[in-house]
C-alpha positions as CSV (number, residue, x, y, z in Angstrom):
1,M,6.4,23.6,-2.8
2,N,8.7,24.2,-5.7
3,I,9.5,21.0,-7.6
4,N,12.8,22.4,-8.7
5,S,14.0,22.6,-5.0
6,L,13.4,18.9,-4.4
7,K,16.4,16.6,-4.0
8,R,16.5,13.7,-6.4
9,H,15.5,11.1,-3.8
10,E,12.6,13.4,-2.8
11,L,11.5,13.6,-6.4
12,V,11.6,9.8,-6.7
13,K,9.4,9.5,-3.6
14,L,7.0,12.1,-5.0
15,V,6.7,10.2,-8.3
16,N,6.2,6.9,-6.5
17,S,3.4,8.5,-4.4
18,L,1.7,9.8,-7.6
19,I,1.9,6.3,-9.1
20,D,0.3,4.8,-6.0
21,L,-2.6,7.3,-6.2
22,S,-4.3,6.0,-9.3
23,E,-4.1,3.5,-12.1
24,D,-4.1,6.3,-14.6
25,N,-1.0,7.8,-13.0
26,K,0.6,4.4,-13.0
27,K,-0.1,3.9,-16.7
28,F,1.1,7.4,-17.6
29,C,4.4,6.9,-15.7
30,E,5.0,3.5,-17.2
31,S,4.4,4.9,-20.7
32,F,6.7,7.8,-20.0
33,F,9.5,5.8,-18.5
34,D,9.2,3.1,-21.2
35,S,9.8,5.9,-23.8
36,C,12.9,7.1,-21.9
37,E,16.3,5.6,-22.5
38,M,17.3,4.4,-19.1
39,P,20.8,3.1,-18.4
40,D,21.3,-0.5,-17.5
41,I,22.5,0.1,-14.0
42,E,23.1,-3.6,-13.3
43,V,25.6,-3.9,-16.2
44,I,27.2,-0.6,-15.2
45,A,27.5,-1.6,-11.6
46,K,29.0,-5.0,-12.5
47,T,31.6,-3.2,-14.7
48,R,32.5,-0.8,-11.9
49,K,32.8,-3.7,-9.4
50,K,35.3,-5.3,-11.7
51,K,37.3,-2.1,-11.9
52,V,37.2,-1.6,-8.1
53,F,38.3,-5.2,-7.6
54,K,41.1,-4.8,-10.1
55,L,42.3,-1.6,-8.6
56,V,42.2,-2.9,-5.0
57,N,43.9,-6.1,-6.0
58,N,46.5,-4.5,-8.3
59,F,49.5,-6.4,-6.9
60,D,51.4,-9.6,-7.1
61,R,50.0,-12.0,-4.5
62,D,53.6,-13.3,-3.9
63,D,54.6,-9.9,-2.5
64,F,54.2,-9.6,1.3
65,F,52.9,-6.0,1.1
66,P,50.3,-5.3,-1.6
67,D,50.7,-2.2,-3.7
68,Y,47.2,-0.8,-3.5
69,D,46.0,2.4,-5.2
70,F,43.3,3.7,-3.0
71,E,43.3,7.1,-4.8
72,A,42.2,5.3,-8.0
73,V,39.6,3.3,-6.2
74,E,38.3,6.5,-4.4
75,K,38.1,8.2,-7.8
76,T,36.2,5.3,-9.3
77,L,33.8,5.2,-6.4
78,K,33.2,9.0,-6.3
79,S,32.6,9.0,-10.1
80,F,30.1,6.2,-9.8
81,E,28.4,7.9,-6.9
82,K,28.1,11.2,-8.8
83,K,27.0,9.7,-12.1
84,Y,24.4,7.3,-10.6
85,V,23.1,9.3,-7.6
86,D,19.6,8.3,-8.8
87,Y,20.4,4.7,-8.1
88,P,21.3,4.8,-4.4
89,E,21.0,1.1,-3.9
90,E,23.8,0.5,-6.5
91,V,25.9,3.2,-4.9
92,I,25.6,1.7,-1.5
93,A,26.3,-1.8,-2.8
94,M,29.4,-0.5,-4.6
95,Y,30.8,1.0,-1.4
96,I,30.0,-2.2,0.6
97,Y,31.8,-4.2,-2.2
98,A,34.9,-2.0,-2.0
99,V,35.0,-2.5,1.8
100,E,34.6,-6.3,1.3
101,V,37.5,-6.5,-1.2
102,G,39.7,-4.4,1.0
103,Q,38.9,-6.5,4.0
104,Q,39.8,-9.7,2.0
105,I,43.3,-8.3,1.4
106,T,43.7,-8.1,5.2
107,L,42.5,-11.6,5.6
108,D,45.0,-12.7,2.9
109,F,48.0,-10.6,4.1
110,G,47.3,-9.7,7.8
111,D,47.1,-6.3,9.3
112,I,48.3,-3.5,6.9
113,D,48.5,0.1,8.0
114,E,46.2,2.7,9.5
115,D,45.6,4.7,6.3
116,Y,44.4,1.5,4.7
117,Y,41.8,1.0,7.3
118,I,40.8,4.7,7.3
119,C,39.9,4.3,3.6
120,L,37.8,1.3,4.2
121,E,36.1,3.0,7.1
122,N,35.3,6.1,5.0
123,W,33.7,3.9,2.4
124,F,31.7,2.0,5.0
125,D,30.6,5.4,6.5
126,R,29.5,6.6,3.1
127,A,27.4,3.4,2.6
128,L,25.8,4.0,6.0
129,N,25.1,7.6,5.2
130,F,23.5,6.7,1.8
131,T,21.5,4.0,3.6
132,R,20.2,6.5,6.1
133,E,19.6,9.3,3.6
134,Y,17.6,7.2,1.1
135,G,15.6,5.3,3.7
136,L,17.2,1.9,2.8
137,V,18.1,1.0,6.4
138,E,16.3,-2.4,6.4
139,K,17.5,-3.4,3.0
140,F,21.2,-3.0,3.8
141,Q,21.2,-4.1,7.4
142,Q,22.5,-7.6,6.7
143,P,25.2,-6.7,4.1
144,L,26.5,-3.9,6.5
145,K,26.4,-6.3,9.5
146,N,28.3,-8.9,7.4
147,R,31.2,-6.4,6.8
148,V,31.4,-5.6,10.5
149,E,31.3,-9.2,11.7
150,A,33.8,-10.3,9.0
151,V,36.5,-8.3,10.8
152,T,35.9,-8.8,14.5
153,G,39.3,-8.2,16.2
154,M,40.9,-6.7,13.1
155,G,43.7,-4.2,13.8
156,W,44.0,-0.4,14.0
157,G,40.6,-0.1,15.6
158,H,38.9,-1.0,12.3
159,Y,36.3,-3.3,13.9
160,D,35.6,-0.8,16.6
161,H,34.9,1.9,14.1
162,L,32.7,-0.2,11.9
163,A,30.8,-1.6,14.9
164,G,30.3,1.8,16.5
165,E,29.0,3.3,13.3
166,F,26.8,0.3,12.5
167,C,25.3,0.3,16.0
168,S,24.5,4.0,15.7
169,L,22.2,3.2,12.8
170,Y,21.1,-0.2,14.1
171,P,21.1,0.1,17.9
172,D,18.9,-3.1,18.4
173,V,21.0,-5.4,16.3
174,E,23.5,-7.7,18.1
175,L,26.9,-8.3,16.5
176,S,28.8,-11.6,16.6
177,E,32.0,-11.6,18.7
178,V,33.9,-14.2,16.7
179,N,37.5,-13.1,16.1
180,F,38.2,-13.2,12.4
181,W,41.7,-14.6,13.0
182,E,40.1,-17.6,14.7
183,K,37.4,-18.3,12.1
184,D,39.5,-20.8,10.2
185,E,40.2,-22.8,13.4
186,A,36.5,-23.1,14.3
């Protein structure tokens, strides 16, 4: 095995395995990582979430149709993903957050257009792919399920797409059938 051929998440697994092998390995790694300057990913993620929220909500709420800039949101998400690929949990959470904010616009304004939902679906799919790739299936089951159930009955096949993709990763999980348009009435 050539260590240079490993993907980042494989390298992380390797280091974690070495740490688990002995107390000396654990002390060495702790000492090494303490001496490294690590980015404060929580602060960075919070800042990015604010930027995503601002970009998605960049419109006057009195307008009937929001003026959203999904190219700018996409650029922000891709930049975050590329720069912080070593922090897959934060990348997944960022994509889920972007979907949540976009879905809230639909709840506020009603059905929008097909391209709008395609963007949200692509971000949801990326979150699912990262979840699968980095072995975080259990950790993100509930947040992903929440995004699907939040839009039961939403237009342009949005719910159908999310539910289908979700069920492909979580075939044994049941989804709620409550229509999101009727939630306020319940």
